[in-house]
C-alpha atoms as one frame of an Amber mdcrd trajectory, in Angstrom:
protein
 111.079 110.382  75.734 110.640 113.774  74.031 110.758 117.030  75.982 107.606
 119.173  75.585 108.616 122.645  76.822 105.597 124.477  75.391 103.150 122.300
  77.315 105.307 122.548  80.424 105.214 126.343  80.123 101.420 126.302  79.883
 101.247 124.112  82.959 103.487 126.583  84.775 100.604 129.028  84.370  98.663
 126.775  86.747  99.888 128.963  89.602  97.539 131.648  88.294  94.513 129.338
  88.361  92.953 127.432  91.271  92.106 124.484  89.001  93.795 123.033  85.910
  92.059 120.363  83.817  94.057 118.112  81.489  91.382 116.151  79.619  91.951
 113.740  76.724  91.416 110.126  75.750  93.501 107.258  77.094  96.990 107.167
  75.683  97.174 110.900  75.038 100.187 111.237  77.317  98.456 113.071  80.191
 100.097 111.200  83.039 103.545 111.216  81.464 103.330 114.959  80.808 102.186
 115.781  84.348 104.759 113.497  85.945 107.585 115.157  84.023 106.232 118.622
  84.813 105.787 117.868  88.533 109.345 116.591  88.868 110.636 119.978  87.695
 108.382 122.052  89.966 109.885 124.396  92.525 106.718 124.033  94.627 105.788
 121.129  96.962 103.358 118.757  95.244 101.318 115.633  95.918  99.876 113.021
  93.572  96.775 110.815  93.857  95.670 108.366  91.165  92.017 107.395  91.620
  90.829 103.816  91.245  87.860 101.683  92.278  88.954 101.775  95.923  88.462
 105.569  95.933  84.800 105.515  94.974  83.450 106.287  98.464  83.845 109.759
  99.949  85.707 108.697 103.115  88.288 106.614 101.228  88.839 109.244  98.516
  89.189 112.136 100.967  91.493 110.144 103.243  93.770 109.340 100.300  93.510
 112.922  99.018  94.587 114.353 102.393  97.449 111.854 102.629  98.571 112.955
  99.163  98.429 116.586 100.284 100.433 115.718 103.389 103.271 114.482 101.185
 103.595 118.145 100.174 102.507 119.802 103.434 102.623 117.352 106.401 100.587
 119.609 108.670  97.507 119.602 106.446  94.189 117.906 107.041  94.498 116.207
 110.447  91.233 117.677 111.774  89.389 116.572 108.626  90.909 113.071 108.938
  89.714 112.947 112.553  86.181 113.825 111.474  86.237 111.182 108.713  87.289
 108.492 111.196  84.862 109.520 113.931  81.761 110.131 111.789  80.425 107.477
 109.366  78.585 110.222 107.430  80.535 113.447 108.068  79.033 116.881 107.625
  80.326 118.086 104.241  80.219 121.771 105.138  82.300 121.103 108.257  84.798
 119.028 106.275  85.184 121.778 103.686  85.610 124.404 106.409  88.300 122.383
 108.190  90.265 121.782 105.000  89.906 125.454 104.014  91.235 126.537 107.414
  94.312 124.335 107.004  94.938 125.475 103.433  94.597 129.147 104.368  97.444
 128.643 106.826  99.909 127.452 104.192 103.122 129.418 103.954 103.581 128.720
 100.218 101.635 127.374  97.256 100.997 123.622  96.990 100.116 121.603  93.871
  97.919 118.482  94.028  97.593 116.287  90.930  94.401 114.185  90.853  94.963
 111.577  88.144  92.025 109.695  86.540  89.609 112.243  87.994  86.900 110.909
  85.648  86.543 108.049  88.185  84.721 110.428  90.561  81.138 109.157  90.607
  79.911 108.967  94.197  77.191 111.639  94.790  78.647 112.581  98.198  82.086
 113.032  96.660  80.670 115.193  93.861  78.824 117.329  96.411  82.000 117.705
  98.489  83.974 119.000  95.494  81.096 121.305  94.521  81.255 122.899  97.974
  85.069 122.832  98.136  85.494 124.532  94.748  82.826 127.160  95.370  85.578
 129.328  96.860  88.887 127.624  95.921  91.682 128.054  98.509  94.248 130.558
  97.203  97.328 128.488  98.084  96.169 125.200  96.543  96.449 124.510  92.819
  94.413 121.450  91.892  95.449 119.718  88.665  92.898 117.231  87.313  93.827
 114.600  84.738  90.853 112.833  83.153  89.699 110.962  80.074  86.424 112.883
  80.103  85.102 115.878  81.984  84.717 114.901  85.645  81.330 115.716  87.258
  82.625 118.881  88.909  81.502 122.549  88.640  83.719 123.245  85.638  81.291
 125.723  84.078  81.290 127.903  87.159  85.083 127.818  87.389  85.373 128.562
  83.678  82.974 131.516  83.945  84.982 133.009  86.805  88.297 132.622  85.002
  89.476 130.099  87.602  90.068 127.172  85.231  93.047 126.434  82.965  92.220
 123.732  80.385  94.404 121.502  78.262  92.436 119.319  75.856  93.293 116.576
  73.359  94.260 119.137  70.716  96.688 120.741  73.159  98.258 117.394  74.048
  98.618 116.229  70.462 102.209 115.731  69.408 103.370 118.348  66.932 105.041
 117.265  63.712 108.400 118.229  65.172 107.762 116.292  68.381 106.522 113.249
  66.480 109.476 113.418  64.152 111.902 113.598  67.024 110.245 110.673  68.810
 110.085 108.499  65.705 113.636 109.338  64.637 114.793 108.202  68.065 112.873
 104.960  67.463 114.501 104.395  64.044 111.486 105.260  61.831 112.166 106.930
  58.472 111.186 110.628  58.060 108.643 109.776  55.320 106.866 107.173  57.448
 107.078 109.464  60.455 105.311 112.276  58.564 102.624 109.923  57.332 102.039
 108.414  60.749 101.856 111.854  62.316  99.251 112.934  59.774  97.040 109.884
  60.188  97.473 109.518  63.956  96.671 113.190  64.771  99.286 113.369  67.470
  97.870 110.613  69.705 100.764 109.629  71.933  99.952 105.927  72.347  99.379
 105.462  68.620 102.697 107.128  67.836 104.509 104.887  70.306 102.876 101.741
  68.957 103.316 102.829  65.332 106.985 103.428  65.998 107.367  99.808  67.018
 105.482  98.571  63.948 107.404 100.723  61.469 110.850 100.695  63.034 113.559
 100.053  60.453 111.202  99.943  57.439 111.674 102.031  54.295 109.052 104.367
  52.887 106.541 102.589  50.683 107.267  99.125  52.064 104.259  99.261  54.352
 100.797 100.756  54.026 100.762 103.382  56.774  97.205 104.335  55.862  96.107
 100.740  56.419  97.837 100.618  59.797  96.173 103.765  61.067  92.743 102.872
  59.667  92.802  99.399  61.185  93.180 100.884  64.624  95.328 100.032  67.548
  94.117  96.434  67.893  95.215  95.495  64.394  98.381  97.501  64.911  99.361
  95.293  67.818  97.966  91.945  66.705  98.947  92.169  63.050 102.154  94.172
  63.134 103.792  93.892  66.551 103.124  90.353  67.751 104.105  88.568  64.510
 107.457  90.327  64.485 108.368  88.825  67.868 109.868  85.368  68.385 107.281
  82.724  69.296 108.363  82.444  72.993 108.109  86.226  73.347 104.681  86.257
  71.681 103.443  83.685  74.190 105.004  85.662  77.035 103.320  88.900  75.898
  99.913  87.241  75.684 100.029  85.249  78.913 101.498  88.065  81.014  98.598
  90.326  79.958  96.457  88.223  82.297  97.757  90.224  85.289  98.115  93.944
  85.972 101.703  93.609  87.180 104.097  90.700  87.106 107.560  89.363  87.783
 109.649  86.951  85.776 108.751  84.242  88.310 105.022  84.799  87.868 105.384
  84.692  84.076 107.290  81.408  84.289 104.498  80.018  86.483 101.843  81.035
  83.947 103.871  79.639  81.042 104.613  76.384  82.920 108.165  76.706  81.653
 110.813  77.334  84.287 113.582  77.008  81.702 112.573  80.092  79.700 114.812
  83.099  80.405 111.878  85.408  81.084 113.621  88.242  82.886 115.991  89.239
  80.039 113.029  89.295  77.653 111.073  91.571  79.975 114.032  93.853  80.627
 114.597  94.179  76.874 111.010  95.331  76.334 111.157  97.689  79.316 114.372
  99.241  77.997 112.432 100.489  74.973 110.240 102.516  77.339 107.183 102.179
  75.109 105.065  99.144  75.991 106.448  97.781  79.217 107.509  99.632  82.338
 109.799  98.411  85.084 108.442  99.123  88.564 111.693  98.137  90.256 111.934
  96.121  93.425 113.440  92.732  94.104 112.220  90.658  92.417 111.732  93.208
  89.658 108.101  94.000  88.838 106.769  95.088  85.444 103.526  96.366  83.974
 102.221  97.074  80.459 100.822 100.272  79.074  97.141  99.950  79.903  95.884
 100.012  76.314  98.534  97.567  75.188  97.578  95.158  77.967  93.878  95.396
  77.102  94.537  94.545  73.471  96.847  91.673  74.389  94.374  90.222  76.873
  91.540  90.399  74.339  93.733  88.468  71.938  94.610  85.941  74.649  90.909
  85.342  75.248  90.292  84.760  71.535  93.182  82.314  71.190  92.637  80.350
  74.419  90.022  77.775  75.372  87.829  79.163  78.236  88.745  76.269  80.497
  92.452  76.825  79.873  92.026  80.572  80.511  90.350  79.794  83.839  93.274
  77.535  84.715  95.682  80.403  83.993  93.736  82.617  86.410  93.905  79.842
  89.002  97.694  79.633  88.601  97.995  83.409  88.961  95.826  83.276  92.094
  97.969  80.560  93.651 101.186  82.453  92.860  99.910  85.741  94.310  98.684
  83.972  97.451 102.082  82.365  98.029 103.714  85.757  97.530 101.370  87.357
 100.088  99.378  89.531  97.651  95.955  88.359  98.730  93.914  91.026  96.942
  95.529  90.058  93.622  95.025  86.385  94.455  91.337  87.046  95.101  90.959
  88.924  91.782  92.179  85.923  89.817  90.372  83.384  91.982  87.121  85.133
  91.128  88.035  84.989  87.399  89.039  81.325  87.634  85.490  80.040  88.074
  85.441  76.471  89.321  89.244  76.236  89.082  89.670  78.231  92.337  87.810
  78.867  95.585  87.769  82.597  96.422  85.606  82.067  99.510  88.086  79.697
 101.145  90.919  81.999 100.076  89.429  84.879 102.067  88.730  82.592 105.022
  92.375  81.454 105.035  93.694  85.007 105.296  91.002  86.918 107.204  92.481
  86.094 110.597  95.908  87.413 109.647  94.353  90.638 108.321  92.499  91.031
 111.639  95.625  90.267 113.675  97.581  92.892 111.693  94.809  95.534 111.884
  94.522  95.471 108.091  90.846  96.479 108.117  90.589  98.271 104.734  91.915
  95.296 102.788  89.726  92.835 104.709  86.700  94.999 103.894  87.604  94.994
 100.193  87.901  91.193 100.174  84.480  90.748 101.732  82.883  93.311  99.423
  84.000  91.282  96.414  82.306  88.099  97.583  78.563  87.525  97.109  76.770
  88.971 100.177  74.717  85.789 100.585  77.920  83.741 100.834  79.398  86.072
 103.478  76.194  85.856 105.509  76.142  82.050 105.333  79.741  81.309 106.432
  80.634  81.646 110.125  84.251  82.804 109.610  83.195  85.366 107.003  80.337
  86.655 109.159  82.766  87.120 112.048  85.198  88.911 109.720  82.333  91.163
 108.589  81.584  91.920 112.245  85.228  92.967 112.737  84.967  95.301 109.747
  81.787  96.894 111.144  83.544  97.279 114.500  86.543  98.980 112.875  84.252
 101.453 111.107  82.038 102.176 114.121  78.990 100.775 112.266  77.206  99.773
 115.437  73.799  98.655 114.125  75.352  96.507 111.378  77.793  95.082 113.914
  74.998  93.893 116.216  73.204  92.050 113.404  76.485  90.511 112.157  77.297
  89.260 115.668  73.849  87.731 116.092  74.104  86.029 112.696  77.622  84.739
 113.376  76.588  83.331 116.759  73.854  81.253 115.136  76.261  80.025 112.449
  78.921  79.020 114.996  76.385  77.085 117.066  75.127  75.353 113.928  78.656
  74.512 112.755  79.965  72.941 115.981  79.230  69.366 114.929  80.949  69.855
 111.569  84.038  71.759 112.757  84.481  70.414 116.279  84.259  71.790 119.805
  87.740  73.348 119.678  86.788  75.398 116.637  83.569  76.499 118.333  85.414
  77.542 121.513  87.821  79.666 119.472  85.098  81.337 117.423  82.948  82.070
 120.491  85.952  83.646 122.180  86.410  85.884 119.143  82.753  86.903 119.214
  82.922  87.654 122.935  85.871  90.002 122.416  84.064  91.888 119.657  81.092
  92.269 122.014  83.454  93.526 124.720  84.458  96.371 122.401  80.877  97.646
 122.439  79.689  96.816 125.989  81.249  97.029 129.470  83.208  94.014 130.703
  82.636  94.451 134.436  79.237  92.754 134.606  80.617  89.639 132.878  83.944
  89.354 134.705  83.606  85.742 135.865  82.340  84.572 132.487  85.269  86.347
 130.855  87.776  84.741 133.198  86.394  81.271 132.501  86.215  81.804 128.733
  89.769  83.143 128.606  91.159  80.283 130.647  89.330  77.757 128.453  90.659
  79.097 125.165  94.228  79.334 126.483  94.085  75.810 127.885  92.713  74.502
 124.591  95.623  76.079 122.707  94.731  74.735 119.258  93.917  78.079 117.671
  96.782  80.608 117.649  94.496  83.380 116.445  91.881  82.907 119.166  94.535
  82.597 121.879  95.108  86.359 121.731  91.466  86.855 122.621  91.900  84.365
 125.445  94.594  86.665 126.857  92.209  89.624 126.609  89.308  87.773 128.259
  91.358  86.177 131.020  93.173  89.423 131.800  90.093  91.589 132.091  88.235
  88.888 134.016  90.978  88.498 136.610  91.399  92.252 136.984  87.703  92.983
 137.455  87.457  90.138 139.987  90.272  91.682 142.011  92.712  88.780 141.535
  95.536  91.256 141.037  98.568  89.076 141.708  97.273  86.256 139.525  96.473
  88.806 136.809  99.998  90.239 136.857 101.644  86.811 136.926  99.677  85.427
 133.990  99.935  88.536 131.828 103.688  88.785 132.422 104.028  85.107 131.483
 102.380  85.857 128.132 104.751  88.787 127.517 107.784  86.651 128.351 106.623
  83.801 126.094 105.751  85.934 123.046 108.286  88.763 123.282 110.108  89.290
 119.974 108.407  86.493 118.019 107.955  87.275 114.315 104.354  86.128 114.187
 101.261  88.391 114.061  99.271  86.189 116.440 102.079  86.078 119.027 102.505
  89.836 118.691  98.800  90.344 119.263  98.917  88.207 122.434 101.952  90.145
 123.628 100.298  93.514 122.977  97.084  92.560 124.785  99.061  91.421 127.811
 101.278  94.528 127.829  98.353  96.915 127.411  96.343  95.258 130.180  99.354
  95.408 132.506  99.818  99.096 131.691  96.138  99.886 132.227  96.069  98.067
 135.575  99.247  99.833 136.687  97.714 103.209 135.828  94.455 102.620 137.677
  96.101 101.202 140.768  99.290 103.112 141.289 102.144 105.418 140.416 101.528
 107.698 137.419 105.217 108.355 136.729 106.056 104.645 136.497 102.911 104.039
 134.465 103.875 106.696 131.927 107.244 105.068 131.255 105.540 101.719 130.820
 102.928 103.073 128.411 105.513 104.938 126.333 107.303 101.618 125.797 104.010
  99.970 124.830 103.255 102.792 122.389 106.645 102.426 120.713 106.168  98.678
 120.365 102.610  98.991 119.011 103.794 101.594 116.494 106.643  99.374 115.310
 104.187  96.480 114.857 101.760  98.883 113.069  98.926  97.796 115.364  96.503
 100.703 115.000  94.087  99.549 117.690  96.857  99.207 120.316  98.359 102.553
 119.326  94.988 104.235 119.806  94.207 102.459 123.076  97.619 103.329 124.503
  97.103 106.973 123.533  93.757 106.806 125.339  95.310 105.591 128.608  98.146
 108.123 128.262  95.578 110.865 127.702  93.677 109.886 130.827  96.963 109.676
 132.769  98.146 113.101 131.590  94.779 114.583 132.539  95.039 113.145 136.047
  98.527 114.666 136.354  97.074 118.033 135.213  99.132 118.125 132.014  96.081
 119.184 130.071  97.690 120.094 126.738  99.481 116.747 126.579  96.243 114.950
 127.517  94.441 116.673 124.668  97.125 115.665 122.147  96.850 111.993 123.155
  93.045 111.936 123.172  92.767 113.684 119.817  95.025 110.982 118.388  92.548
 108.335 119.587  89.709 109.983 117.701  91.731 109.884 114.487  91.596 106.077
 114.595  88.471 104.043 113.870  89.716 100.529 114.531  89.629 100.837 118.318
  86.036  99.951 119.137  83.133 102.111 120.150  83.930 101.951 123.876  87.340
 103.589 123.446  85.957 106.160 121.010  83.130 107.158 123.376  85.422 107.137
 126.429  88.058 109.218 124.647  85.404 111.705 123.489  84.153 112.188 127.051
  87.699 112.486 128.396  88.650 114.995 125.687  85.576 117.135 126.407  86.515
 117.229 130.095  90.098 118.155 129.166  88.910 120.939 126.851  86.814 122.378
 129.686  89.763 122.202 132.081  91.906 124.071 129.541  89.332 126.838 129.159
  88.304 125.651 125.677  84.649 125.035 126.385  83.525 125.863 122.841  85.519
 122.896 121.546  84.030 120.701 124.260  80.568 121.850 123.153  81.275 120.826
 119.564  82.681 117.458 120.588  79.728 116.581 122.802  77.277 117.772 120.165
  78.769 115.248 117.733  78.591 112.487 120.340  74.958 113.359 121.061  74.202
 113.150 117.340  75.822 109.712 117.240  73.644 108.541 120.137  70.526 109.773
 118.380  71.548 108.107 115.128  72.521 104.819 116.804  69.647 104.004 119.130
  71.184 100.660 120.073  74.351 102.304 121.370  74.055 102.258 125.153  77.638
 102.432 126.354  78.504 105.849 127.756  74.970 107.309 127.572  74.774 107.727
 131.341  78.319 109.112 131.536  77.522 111.503 128.681  74.481 112.870 130.545
  76.490 113.083 133.794  79.251 115.090 132.137  76.661 117.551 130.822  75.392
 117.899 134.414  78.943 118.487 135.673  79.415 121.177 133.059  76.201 122.829
 134.227  77.545 122.648 137.788  80.767 124.270 136.573  78.697 127.144 135.128
  76.579 127.436 138.260  73.462 126.454 136.286  71.589 124.616 139.034  68.376
 124.573 136.991  70.084 122.392 134.399  71.454 120.207 137.214  67.962 119.740
 138.619  66.622 118.796 135.191  69.243 116.094 135.000  68.342 114.851 138.492
  64.735 114.603 137.300  65.749 112.567 134.228  65.637 108.798 133.823  67.021
 107.056 136.967  69.374 104.887 134.937  71.112 108.025 133.641  71.821 109.484
 137.077  72.311 106.403 139.259  74.446 104.320 136.903  77.712 103.007 138.344
  79.230 102.899 134.840  82.675 104.489 134.805  83.620 105.781 131.335  86.878
 107.774 131.228  86.382 108.477 134.947  82.836 109.765 134.481  80.673 108.176
 137.191  77.025 109.257 136.938  76.320 108.200 140.541  79.199 110.353 141.802
  78.013 113.325 139.732  74.528 112.737 141.179  75.933 113.001 144.717  77.764
 116.239 143.830  74.630 117.787 142.307  72.586 116.794 145.374  75.192 118.474
 147.598  75.204 121.621 145.431  71.393 121.849 145.632  71.273 121.254 149.401
  69.874 117.704 149.437  72.473 116.348 151.829  70.477 113.365 153.120  69.949
 112.022 149.597  73.611 112.656 148.827  74.622 110.636 151.893  72.733 107.567
 150.637  74.411 107.808 147.249  77.830 108.271 148.818  77.388 105.118 150.892
  76.797 103.179 147.687  79.818 104.817 146.062  82.029 103.976 149.044  81.066
 100.308 148.762  81.916 100.367 145.031  85.255 102.118 145.662  86.229  99.579
 148.328  85.448  96.565 146.121  87.761  95.248 143.396  89.096  96.287 141.013
  91.173  98.924 142.776  90.903 102.304 141.036  92.853 104.984 142.879  91.438
 107.965 140.997  87.895 106.811 141.701  88.699 106.301 145.392  90.138 109.828
 145.590  87.050 111.335 143.965  84.635 109.483 146.236  86.659 110.345 149.357
  86.861 114.013 148.305  83.118 114.323 147.741  82.465 112.544 151.059  84.760
 115.045 152.798  82.843 117.934 151.200  79.548 116.397 152.351  80.877 115.961
 155.909  82.140 119.566 155.964  78.733 120.893 154.971  76.965 118.809 157.631
  79.117 120.527 160.291  81.579 117.821 161.309  84.621 119.913 160.416  87.403
 117.827 161.945  86.125 114.589 160.440  85.882 116.298 157.040  89.512 117.438
 157.358  90.607 113.902 158.228  88.680 112.470 155.261  90.186 114.940 152.827
  93.670 114.357 154.248  93.268 110.660 153.460  92.258 111.548 149.884  95.246
 113.922 149.579  97.625 111.210 150.789  96.363 108.901 148.028  96.693 111.685
 145.456 100.210 112.677 146.553 101.478 109.097 146.528 100.342 108.488 142.950
 100.677 111.952 141.442  96.921 112.518 141.005  95.801 116.153 140.744  92.544
 116.380 138.787  90.747 113.904 141.043  91.026 116.554 143.751  90.601 119.646
 141.606  87.498 118.430 139.769  85.686 117.938 143.088  85.948 121.674 143.685
  84.373 122.668 140.377  81.049 124.280 141.215  81.642 123.764 144.966  83.299
 126.806 146.615  83.015 125.135 150.018  85.475 122.476 148.880  88.228 125.080
 148.592  87.304 126.435 152.031  87.867 122.916 153.326  91.069 122.442 151.324
  92.560 125.575 152.883  92.225 124.014 156.358  94.736 121.287 155.510  98.448
 121.495 156.369 100.271 122.651 153.242 102.696 119.722 153.311  99.810 117.236
 153.065  98.326 118.749 149.897  99.704 117.723 146.451 102.071 120.424 145.209
 100.124 121.383 142.016  96.966 121.857 144.108  98.871 123.747 146.821 100.240
 126.156 144.168  96.771 127.385 143.229  95.773 130.860 144.338  92.653 129.956
 146.290  91.091 133.376 146.439  88.225 131.902 144.397  87.435 128.411 143.134
  89.085 128.072 139.699  86.994 127.239 136.677  89.999 125.339 135.396  93.583
 124.790 136.482  94.958 128.067 135.161  91.864 130.190 135.759  93.594 132.777
 137.939  96.514 133.120 135.524  94.195 133.594 132.561  92.838 136.812 134.012
  96.279 138.511 134.026  97.416 139.182 130.439  97.043 137.579 126.996 100.639
 136.297 126.751 100.536 134.817 130.232  97.392 132.887 129.366  99.588 130.523
 127.347 101.509 127.526 128.630 105.298 127.607 128.402 105.262 125.501 125.224
 102.496 127.649 123.689 104.575 130.751 124.427 107.498 129.165 122.552 105.239
 128.479 119.565 103.721 131.961 119.754 107.221 133.478 119.680 107.915 131.572
 116.456 104.627 132.658 114.933 105.364 136.292 115.806 108.745 135.948 114.021
 106.816 134.831 110.898 108.385 131.342 110.955 106.605 128.484 109.168 105.261
 125.474 111.066 108.223 123.417 109.839 110.731 126.026 110.991 109.131 126.276
 114.426 109.024 122.476 114.681 112.714 122.226 113.838 113.601 124.917 116.356
 111.581 123.310 119.195 112.345 119.681 118.226 108.661 118.769 117.810 106.553
 117.773 114.809 104.845 120.315 112.479 101.491 118.740 113.431 102.186 119.494
 117.099 103.011 123.093 116.161  99.725 123.328 114.278  97.840 121.908 117.265
  99.481 124.432 119.628  98.622 127.234 117.182  94.970 126.212 117.215  94.974
 126.228 121.028  96.678 129.637 121.104  94.094 131.172 118.762  91.268 129.680
 120.832  92.625 130.987 124.138  93.302 134.456 122.790  89.995 134.695 120.947
  91.596 135.275 117.551  91.205 133.479 114.224  94.487 134.192 112.412  98.200
 134.704 112.922  97.865 138.372 112.017  95.266 138.960 114.763  97.390 137.037
 117.269 100.498 139.095 116.476  98.556 142.350 116.788  97.117 141.298 120.179
 100.420 140.086 121.634 102.356 143.091 120.355  99.823 145.351 122.097 100.210
 143.252 125.235 104.004 143.604 125.199 103.881 147.363 124.547 101.426 147.927
 127.396
């Protein structure tokens, strides 16, 4: 390695330019130069090397944000949330969200985008065009590319915002070449000649050094070497100088992108060859082979060197024998657990391997481990007609669509897979068909309510668990049996059977057992929340969340955050509820039901925190999704009901009446999504508009639903509270007091607050009724309210006092840190929370105070203190 201080100094000037482009052909030393420079930087930096997996906008931007977060952990969470929630995100909104985060940086950040010439997707190009129109001042983007990437370089160049290093800049000087070649043992005369003919190309110098090492001037034709090109340089001058076993090793190992000594021995069919010392000797030279570390130790070739070697291997090897080598590599990678590599070589092996069966063998494990991106890549590499014709692959494709929220494609994949399973029963057997149908039923449950199919679910779950032949499907049997028993009201049997699953599978090092355990634990936690004590439920869910995180089960992490968010909302811990629900929306592997339910719950929480503008934005996006996905029915009625409740909150009875006049299925649905019950909202709107007789009929229906299994305490409290309001308005005051006392007793016992408070939104009479109750019978958080007027949200009265007092205690702590000019990291360290949580609190503070920057916030709060 030769130090290049002049180039490093030019790169240091990058801080004066928003964008730096290092553009030159392969082997020019771009990556090596940037890696050395980055390691010496005093600034935080991130690195992203683009490849085929980064071709789509969502994948590239996700990886880009993750690379940025290695330098600034607080960056990009809102943009990641949008990418996961929206299949085709609004580019302007994405750019704005990233810009907002970058403007809040406390110091400059460098991001190196290696192989930027790989950018080709039109959406990605358009994103960068918009992003670089006004480059963020704190971000310095360094692009490394073999050719000019399709970005607005001309505009940046014209504005003086682009620093460029081209091939001529990267070329090794005579002094640098001389130093490098002297270190490699090449004579000064040959070094000068090679430098002249090679024009400073780094890879050619490295390879020439190997070819000419130890030779005297005049003993070799340097002109001939350079003219023949790199291929002849390697094939004619490097390979022949190596011992025959090493030549064979170099050629055969070029078959794979990275390798170990064990893999090389497998390809050579010679376990006796001491492969590792040979590889370590080459790696020690630091020119052609690089050690990647690890145990066993992995290696890779310089890309150009590998390409030349592999071309030579193809020329020297019979096609059938080459296919057999690929088959051996595929088998080795599969045994080692590198399925993507195994698939690559299975596809190259032709008839010597079966890539379709390979994917089928490992798809279930990928599903069980929530490894959706890799499963999607496997399926994308198989012929689409093959995927559509195989039942297991069609089911796997349905899982991928479910993980991405691609609802229309999911429906067609499910229909196709159902036909294939029915057709394949005779060939595969009834046990196989039972397992596959159970899997399909669970996928359908992620996009449609379970309640209407409770008995069918119970029977299907029991059948698959009794069959017991398919470990993978047994986890879905737990899901189906658990939900079926719970919806049917068989509570004790539900608890007994789910606990038995937890006890049987606890601690087993098997993805299928872990999935069964997590389903059982999550169902137990959900049932405990809906039927009882919130404090005990929270402890239980926190344990589930820790376990799901340790298992890296994304879907269970998201679903647990959803239940915790709903729980925290019920307990009137609105800020905590928002944090949990926002986490759900950052995941896309949870199913459309959880995403829709979490969106509705988050909108309600935003309203209750006085952040109605954010609720507006959230519901606008959900409405756009409904319009784009006509087949999506889950949550439509709850979505319309929540809009009516928000109109009731604003006192907009005209909007309420328009909703009442809408389609009956939207206002009389009994669907309960994140505690939104359209029929209950309908009764409240009828009461608010004076139609008490109609409201009574609806309430009778609601009371029958609330009394039937499954037992849902929060729903019972809401129904009882609205009934008490109705009774109060009809004149039976004492009966209304008794009814509300019963609701308060339920709320006090479990710790429910919002179920009472939300009934009073838009209904001043409810607070008149609430004031008639003995203080010791009203839940403490409700009793603490200043009932001089019905609050718009929990802290409505407080918000009218002073800017600083509008903030929660935690927000005040964060605001104090912001006023002291501390960074997010410093505030996080001081308060023992994460920088992302600090950023989230900062966003809430700005929203509440009506400011858009730290400077405005400080000015406002300083005025508040001085007054």
